[in-house]
C-alpha positions as CSV (number, residue, x, y, z in Angstrom):
1,X,-28.2,18.0,-8.2
2,X,-24.5,19.0,-8.1
3,X,-22.0,17.7,-10.7
4,X,-18.3,17.6,-10.3
5,X,-16.1,19.4,-12.8
6,X,-14.0,16.3,-13.2
7,X,-14.4,12.6,-12.6
8,X,-10.8,12.4,-11.3
9,X,-10.6,11.0,-7.7
10,X,-9.7,13.4,-5.0
11,X,-6.3,12.5,-3.6
12,X,-5.6,13.4,0.0
13,X,-2.0,12.8,1.0
14,X,-1.5,10.9,4.2
15,X,1.7,11.1,6.1
16,X,3.4,7.6,6.4
17,X,3.4,7.8,10.2
18,X,-0.5,7.8,10.2
19,X,-0.7,4.5,8.3
20,X,2.3,2.6,9.6
21,X,1.8,0.8,12.9
22,X,4.5,1.2,15.6
23,X,5.7,-2.4,15.2
24,X,6.2,-1.9,11.4
25,X,8.0,1.4,12.0
26,X,10.3,-0.3,14.6
27,X,11.0,-3.2,12.2
28,X,11.8,-0.8,9.3
29,X,14.3,1.0,11.6
30,X,15.9,-2.3,12.6
31,X,16.1,-3.4,8.9
32,X,17.5,0.0,7.8
33,X,14.6,0.6,5.4
34,X,12.6,3.3,7.2
35,X,13.7,6.0,4.8
36,X,12.1,4.1,1.9
37,X,8.6,3.6,3.4
38,X,7.1,6.9,2.1
39,X,8.1,5.9,-1.5
40,X,6.8,2.3,-1.0
41,X,3.5,3.6,0.3
42,X,3.2,6.0,-2.6
43,X,4.0,3.2,-5.1
44,X,1.6,0.8,-3.5
45,X,-1.2,3.3,-3.7
46,X,-0.3,4.2,-7.3
47,X,-0.4,0.6,-8.5
48,X,-3.0,-1.0,-6.3
49,X,-5.1,2.0,-5.3
50,X,-4.2,1.6,-1.7
51,X,-3.8,-1.1,1.0
52,X,-5.8,-2.3,3.9
53,X,-3.0,-2.6,6.4
54,X,0.7,-3.1,6.9
55,X,2.0,-5.9,9.1
56,X,5.3,-7.6,10.1
57,X,5.7,-11.3,9.3
58,X,8.5,-13.2,11.0
59,X,9.8,-16.7,10.3
60,X,12.0,-17.5,13.3
61,X,13.1,-20.8,11.7
62,X,14.8,-19.1,8.8
63,X,15.3,-15.7,10.4
64,X,13.1,-13.9,7.8
65,X,11.4,-10.7,8.6
66,X,9.0,-9.2,6.2
67,X,7.0,-5.9,6.0
68,X,3.8,-6.9,4.3
69,X,1.4,-4.5,2.5
70,X,-2.0,-6.1,2.3
71,X,-3.6,-4.9,-1.0
72,X,-7.1,-5.4,-2.4
73,X,-7.6,-7.8,-5.2
74,X,-9.6,-5.7,-7.7
75,X,-9.3,-7.2,-11.2
76,X,-8.8,-10.6,-12.8
77,X,-6.0,-12.9,-11.7
78,X,-4.0,-11.8,-14.7
79,X,-4.5,-8.1,-14.0
80,X,-3.5,-8.5,-10.4
81,X,-0.4,-10.5,-11.3
82,X,0.6,-7.8,-13.8
83,X,0.3,-5.3,-11.0
84,X,2.4,-7.5,-8.8
85,X,5.2,-7.7,-11.4
86,X,5.0,-3.9,-12.0
87,X,5.3,-3.3,-8.2
88,X,8.3,-5.6,-7.9
89,X,10.1,-4.0,-10.8
90,X,9.6,-0.5,-9.6
91,X,10.5,-1.5,-6.0
92,X,13.9,-2.4,-7.2
93,X,14.4,1.3,-8.2
94,X,13.4,2.4,-4.7
95,X,15.2,0.1,-2.4
96,X,18.8,-0.9,-3.2
97,X,19.4,-4.6,-3.2
98,X,21.4,-5.9,-0.2
99,X,21.7,-9.3,1.5
100,X,19.3,-8.0,4.2
101,X,16.6,-6.7,1.9
102,X,14.5,-9.0,-0.3
103,X,11.4,-7.8,-2.1
104,X,8.3,-9.8,-2.6
105,X,4.9,-9.0,-4.1
106,X,2.2,-7.6,-1.9
107,X,-0.2,-10.0,-0.2
108,X,-3.8,-10.2,-1.4
109,X,-6.3,-11.0,1.4
110,X,-8.2,-14.2,1.0
């Protein structure tokens, strides 16, 4: 039997281009937020442990376009809501506020 010297998880960096679908990349370029995606990916992984996918959500009636990180629900509702709040606060330090950019919490799959 082999034992690991540490119980720490092994972290393998993944380049943003390998996890961001082309339509999300194109939307990020159009919205002027592409340069922030690597930091958002890192933050999402740090707080939520990862995400299952990234999609674009558009509401033509209001002209809203959203890049959505789908994250796993892992704890209690309260724990996950605390993670949402932390993610939102820290996102404000990454992406400057502008009329074109609004931040919302990640989406938990149902």
